[in-house]
C-alpha positions as CSV (number, residue, x, y, z in Angstrom):
1,X,0.0,0.0,0.0
2,X,1.3,3.4,-1.0
3,X,1.2,6.2,1.6
4,X,0.4,9.6,0.3
5,X,0.6,13.0,1.9
6,X,-2.7,14.8,2.7
7,X,-4.0,16.4,-0.4
8,X,-1.8,14.3,-2.8
9,X,-3.7,13.1,-5.8
10,X,-4.1,9.4,-6.5
11,X,-3.5,9.4,-10.3
12,X,-4.5,5.7,-10.6
13,X,-8.1,6.6,-9.5
14,X,-8.2,10.3,-10.4
15,X,-6.2,11.0,-13.5
16,X,-6.0,14.6,-14.8
17,X,-8.2,15.2,-17.8
18,X,-8.4,17.9,-20.4
19,X,-9.1,18.8,-23.9
20,X,-10.1,21.5,-26.4
21,X,-12.8,24.1,-26.1
22,X,-15.3,22.4,-28.4
23,X,-14.8,18.9,-26.9
24,X,-13.7,17.1,-30.1
25,X,-10.3,16.2,-28.4
26,X,-9.9,14.9,-24.9
27,X,-6.9,13.5,-23.0
28,X,-6.0,11.8,-19.8
29,X,-2.8,12.2,-17.7
30,X,-2.0,9.5,-15.2
31,X,1.0,11.0,-13.5
32,X,1.9,14.4,-12.0
33,X,2.8,17.1,-14.4
34,X,6.4,18.3,-13.8
35,X,8.4,21.4,-14.7
36,X,5.5,23.8,-14.8
37,X,6.7,26.9,-16.7
38,X,5.7,29.7,-19.0
39,X,7.3,30.1,-22.4
40,X,7.4,33.5,-24.0
41,X,9.2,32.6,-27.2
42,X,7.6,34.0,-30.4
43,X,6.3,30.6,-31.5
44,X,4.5,30.1,-28.1
45,X,3.1,33.6,-28.3
46,X,1.6,32.9,-31.8
47,X,0.3,29.4,-30.7
48,X,-1.5,30.8,-27.7
49,X,-2.4,34.3,-29.0
50,X,-1.0,35.6,-25.7
51,X,2.3,36.9,-24.3
52,X,3.2,33.4,-23.0
53,X,2.0,29.8,-22.9
54,X,1.8,28.0,-19.6
55,X,3.0,24.4,-19.8
56,X,3.6,21.3,-17.7
57,X,5.5,18.2,-18.8
58,X,4.7,14.5,-18.6
59,X,6.1,11.3,-20.1
60,X,4.1,9.9,-23.1
61,X,3.6,6.6,-21.2
62,X,1.4,8.6,-18.8
63,X,-0.5,10.5,-21.5
64,X,-3.4,9.3,-23.7
65,X,-5.8,10.8,-26.2
66,X,-9.3,9.6,-25.1
67,X,-11.4,11.3,-27.8
68,X,-10.1,12.4,-31.2
69,X,-6.5,13.4,-31.9
70,X,-5.0,16.8,-32.5
71,X,-3.8,18.2,-35.8
72,X,-0.1,18.8,-35.9
73,X,1.9,21.9,-36.8
74,X,5.7,21.7,-37.1
75,X,6.7,25.1,-35.9
76,X,10.4,24.5,-36.3
77,X,12.8,21.7,-37.2
78,X,12.8,20.7,-33.5
79,X,9.2,21.3,-32.4
80,X,5.7,20.1,-33.2
81,X,2.5,21.5,-31.7
82,X,-0.9,19.9,-31.3
83,X,-4.1,21.8,-31.7
84,X,-7.8,21.2,-32.4
85,X,-8.5,21.7,-36.1
86,X,-12.2,22.4,-35.2
87,X,-11.9,25.1,-32.6
88,X,-8.1,26.0,-32.7
89,X,-7.3,25.3,-29.1
90,X,-3.6,24.9,-28.5
91,X,-3.1,21.6,-26.6
92,X,0.6,20.8,-26.4
93,X,4.2,21.3,-27.5
94,X,6.7,18.4,-28.1
95,X,10.2,18.2,-29.3
96,X,10.2,15.9,-32.3
97,X,11.0,12.3,-31.2
98,X,10.8,13.1,-27.5
99,X,9.3,10.7,-25.0
100,X,7.8,13.6,-23.1
101,X,5.0,16.1,-23.9
102,X,4.4,19.6,-22.6
103,X,0.7,20.1,-22.1
104,X,-0.9,23.5,-22.2
105,X,-2.1,24.1,-18.6
106,X,-5.1,26.0,-19.8
107,X,-6.4,22.9,-21.6
108,X,-6.7,20.9,-18.3
109,X,-10.2,20.4,-17.0
110,X,-11.2,21.4,-13.5
111,X,-11.9,18.2,-11.5
112,X,-15.5,19.2,-10.9
113,X,-16.1,19.4,-14.7
114,X,-14.6,16.1,-16.0
């Protein structure tokens, strides 16, 4: 039996969920997001339509698309971005070939709205 600190999430029973604004794309994250950060590079500004993009990282083994899949945009030789082709929501950033994905924190669902 695993002992958790008070308030620590049980990702086996309560994964994080999220998706796009129109609901065509949904995802599940079954581990804690790490390295929360904001990126203010010009490409993230364009992808988010804002001064910065808030992101959190997780391994692909703990990430799954549960409804639909994103369209992809290769914003540079090194980076691809996922977004909803129907509503335009920016969903993630990933270095090409990486085993990790940076999820847009704004695309996460509030637990009361899963």
